[in-house]
C-alpha positions as CSV (number, residue, x, y, z in Angstrom):
1,M,14.8,-9.9,1.5
2,T,15.6,-11.9,-1.4
3,R,13.2,-12.2,-4.3
4,S,12.1,-15.8,-3.8
5,I,11.6,-15.3,-0.1
6,R,9.5,-12.1,-0.7
7,R,7.4,-13.7,-3.5
8,G,6.8,-16.8,-1.2
9,A,5.7,-14.5,1.7
10,T,3.5,-12.4,-0.6
11,V,1.8,-15.7,-1.9
12,A,1.3,-16.9,1.5
13,A,-0.3,-13.8,2.7
14,I,-2.4,-13.2,-0.2
15,V,-3.7,-17.0,0.2
16,A,-4.6,-16.1,3.8
17,I,-6.3,-13.1,3.1
18,S,-8.3,-14.5,0.2
19,G,-9.6,-17.2,2.8
20,S,-8.1,-20.2,0.9
21,V,-6.4,-21.4,3.9
22,A,-8.3,-22.5,6.8
23,A,-7.0,-20.6,9.7
24,A,-8.4,-20.0,13.3
25,P,-10.8,-16.9,13.9
26,A,-9.0,-13.8,14.0
27,A,-10.1,-13.1,17.5
28,A,-7.7,-15.9,18.5
29,H,-4.6,-14.1,17.4
30,V,-2.7,-10.9,17.9
31,L,-3.0,-9.4,14.5
32,V,-2.2,-6.3,12.6
33,D,-5.8,-4.8,12.3
34,R,-5.1,-2.0,10.1
35,V,-2.1,-0.1,8.5
36,E,-2.8,3.7,7.8
37,P,-0.6,6.5,6.4
38,A,0.3,8.8,9.3
39,G,1.4,12.0,7.3
40,G,5.0,12.8,6.3
41,S,6.9,9.6,6.0
42,E,5.2,7.7,8.7
43,T,2.9,4.8,8.9
44,S,0.6,3.7,11.9
45,V,0.4,-0.3,12.4
46,V,-2.6,-1.1,14.7
47,L,-2.2,-4.3,16.7
48,A,-5.2,-5.8,18.0
49,F,-6.5,-8.7,20.0
50,E,-9.6,-9.9,21.7
51,H,-8.4,-12.6,24.1
52,G,-6.3,-13.6,26.8
53,C,-4.4,-16.8,27.5
54,E,-6.8,-19.8,28.0
55,G,-9.1,-17.5,30.0
56,D,-6.4,-15.5,31.8
57,P,-6.3,-11.8,30.9
58,T,-3.2,-10.1,29.2
59,V,-0.7,-8.0,31.1
60,E,2.2,-7.7,28.5
61,L,2.9,-7.6,24.7
62,E,6.3,-7.8,23.4
63,L,6.9,-7.1,19.9
64,T,9.8,-7.5,17.7
65,V,10.0,-4.8,15.0
66,P,11.3,-6.2,11.5
67,P,14.1,-5.0,9.3
68,G,13.1,-1.6,7.6
69,V,10.6,-0.6,10.5
70,E,11.9,2.4,12.4
71,A,9.8,2.7,15.5
72,R,8.8,6.5,16.1
73,A,6.0,6.4,18.8
74,T,3.3,4.2,20.4
75,E,-0.3,4.5,21.5
76,E,-1.6,1.9,24.1
77,P,-4.9,1.3,26.3
78,D,-5.4,3.5,29.2
79,G,-3.0,2.7,32.1
80,W,-0.5,0.8,29.7
81,R,3.1,1.9,29.1
82,A,5.4,1.2,26.3
83,H,9.1,0.8,26.4
84,I,11.2,0.6,23.2
85,H,14.5,-1.0,23.5
86,G,16.2,-1.4,20.0
87,D,14.0,-3.6,17.8
88,V,11.8,-4.6,20.7
89,I,8.7,-3.0,22.2
90,S,7.1,-3.9,25.2
91,W,3.7,-2.7,26.3
92,T,2.8,-3.6,30.0
93,G,-0.2,-2.6,32.0
94,P,-3.3,-3.5,34.0
95,P,-5.0,-6.9,33.0
96,I,-6.8,-6.9,29.8
97,A,-9.9,-9.4,30.5
98,D,-10.1,-12.6,28.1
99,G,-13.0,-11.4,25.6
100,D,-12.2,-7.8,25.7
101,R,-10.8,-5.9,22.6
102,A,-7.5,-4.0,22.7
103,E,-5.6,-2.0,20.4
104,F,-1.9,-1.1,20.4
105,V,-0.5,1.5,17.9
106,L,3.1,1.4,16.5
107,T,3.9,4.7,14.5
108,A,6.8,4.1,12.2
109,H,8.9,5.0,9.3
110,I,8.8,1.8,7.0
111,T,11.4,1.4,4.5
112,G,10.5,-1.3,1.7
113,Q,8.9,-1.9,-1.6
114,P,5.1,-2.2,-2.2
115,G,4.4,-6.1,-2.0
116,D,7.1,-6.7,0.9
117,V,5.7,-8.6,3.8
118,F,6.4,-7.2,7.2
119,L,6.2,-9.8,10.3
120,F,6.1,-8.4,13.8
121,P,6.8,-11.6,16.1
122,T,4.7,-11.0,19.3
123,H,4.9,-12.6,22.7
124,Q,1.5,-12.2,24.4
125,R,1.7,-12.7,28.3
126,C,-1.0,-13.2,30.8
127,E,-1.6,-13.6,34.6
128,G,-0.7,-16.8,35.8
129,G,2.3,-17.1,33.8
130,S,0.6,-18.4,30.6
131,S,1.6,-17.0,27.2
132,Y,1.6,-17.0,23.4
133,H,4.4,-16.5,21.0
134,W,2.8,-15.3,17.7
135,A,6.0,-15.6,15.6
136,E,5.5,-18.2,13.0
137,A,5.6,-16.8,9.2
138,D,3.1,-19.2,7.9
139,P,-0.2,-17.2,8.4
140,S,-2.2,-20.6,8.6
141,A,0.2,-21.9,11.7
142,P,-1.2,-22.3,14.9
143,E,0.7,-19.1,16.4
144,P,1.3,-16.7,13.1
145,A,3.1,-13.6,13.5
146,P,1.2,-10.4,12.9
147,S,1.8,-9.1,9.5
148,F,1.0,-6.8,6.8
149,I,1.8,-6.5,3.1
150,G,3.4,-2.8,2.3
151,T,1.6,-0.7,-0.3
152,S,2.9,2.6,-2.1
153,A,0.9,4.5,0.7
154,T,2.5,2.6,3.7
155,V,6.0,2.2,2.8
156,T,8.9,4.4,1.6
157,P,11.3,3.0,-1.1
158,P,14.9,2.6,0.0
159,P,17.3,5.3,-1.5
160,A,18.9,4.1,-4.7
161,A,22.1,2.4,-3.8
162,G,24.2,3.9,-6.6
163,N,23.6,7.5,-6.3
164,A,25.7,8.3,-3.3
165,G,28.6,6.4,-4.5
166,A,28.3,8.2,-8.0
167,S,28.5,11.6,-6.4
168,R,31.5,10.8,-4.3
169,S,33.3,9.0,-7.4
170,Q,32.4,12.2,-9.7
171,A,33.7,14.3,-7.0
172,V,37.1,12.5,-6.5
173,T,37.3,12.5,-10.5
174,A,36.7,16.3,-10.5
175,A,39.3,16.8,-7.8
176,I,42.1,14.9,-9.7
177,V,41.2,16.7,-13.1
178,L,41.4,20.0,-11.3
179,A,44.7,19.1,-9.8
180,V,46.2,17.8,-13.2
181,A,44.8,21.0,-14.9
182,T,46.2,23.4,-12.3
183,A,49.7,21.7,-12.5
184,A,49.6,22.0,-16.4
185,I,48.8,25.6,-16.3
186,G,51.6,26.3,-13.7
187,A,54.1,24.3,-16.0
188,C,53.0,26.5,-18.7
189,A,53.0,29.8,-17.2
190,R,56.8,29.3,-16.0
191,P,59.2,31.5,-18.1
192,V,61.6,29.2,-20.2
193,R,65.2,29.7,-19.7
194,R,67.5,29.5,-22.5
């Protein structure tokens, strides 16, 4: 993510969190309710909602996992099942009534920097065919994507890019030096014919 996009997304998230932007009540969205370290290098992202689609109960959530997030496990309400296909997680199950609270947990390894914004576009499908597509990056939009801002407790910094390359180039240089030294020693050890 480029610095300007990251900065813009961070500013938008901070504005939304601070309440400076008028937004619909939290109960009207699928949102990231909380993000918690889960031990080791894993983090639990808890998504929640308290509504259906125009009164219809929810029967499916389909979440797109953003870059830097590697899904490891899920938890879902009783009777629901999760299916992970690449970067898409689909939860399906018996209807969750409009007005009932439901939580879905994604446990993942999250690579990034503190301050990075992670967006989880989510499609909420309900009985009767109605749905919401919570996918917009702007938190004040009518259907904002569930999101959170990474912290040092919830993200793992990516490995330093130059370290692996430096080790390989050092190994190649060492092999060349060894070959040249071996050849030089071999040339010096030969008897000189006169």
